[in-house]
N, C-alpha and C positions, 0 to 999 in steps of 0.2 A: 667763543668757548660755550656759547648756548645753543650756536648751529650744532657743530658736535653733536653734543648730548640727546638735540632734538633729530639730528637724523639715525643716532642709534637707536633713540626709542621709537623711530618709526620701521626701521629696519626689524626692532624684535617683535614690534606687531609685527609686520610682511610673514613675518616667518611662522610668527603664530598662526596666522592664518592661511599661511601656507601648507602648514602641517595639519590643519582642520579639513582641509579641502582635501588633503591626501587621505585622511583619514575615513573623510564623508565617502569618498570615493570607492576605498579599499572593503567600505562597508556595504555600499551597495553592490559591486561585486559580489561580495560575499553573499550579499544576498541573493541575488541574481543566481547564482552556482549553487546554494539553497534550494533556494523555490523550483528551479528544476529538477534534482533529484528528487523531491518531495511529490512533482508529477512524474516523474520512470516509477517512484513507488505506489503512487495511487493506479497507476495505469494496472500495473502489476496485480495492487491488491484485487483494482477489480476485474481483471483473468479471471483471478484466483476463485470470485465469488463467482462470476459466469461458472465455469468448472463446474463449483460444488453446485450449484442451480439445476444447470443442467446432470449432473447424474442423479442427482435426486430427482428430477422429471420422471427419468430414467425408471428410477428403484420403482417410484408408484405405480410408474403404468403398466410396468412389470409386476407388483403386486395386486392391480385390480385384472389384469389375465388369469393369474393364477387362481385368484378368488371366486371366480368368473367360470372357472372349470369345474363342474359337478361329479364330485366322484362316490359313488354307489355305496349305501351304507354296509359297514361291518368289511371294508378295504380301506388299506391305510395306505400313503404315500411311499412312505419309505420303506426300500426295500429289509433295511435291518430288523425292523417288528414282524417279518414275514420267520415265522420257525413254522417245522413240521411237527404236527401234533401226534403223538404215537399212543 
């Protein structure tokens, strides 16, 4: 009878160990999946940052070109401000 109780106890321990191993495997797979998704999102985020950086550099370059053009005194760049004076 002690032998049967011992076997049942060992079987219960083995089941717990197996469940723990399965859970550990599940968590490892979940971690790998989430890490891969995080890497994908970081790539997209960095691409977006690079696009923003390029756009800002282009705007600054254009601003410098516009600022370097000299406008004669008394003239305006906007067509709306040119009105006929009678």
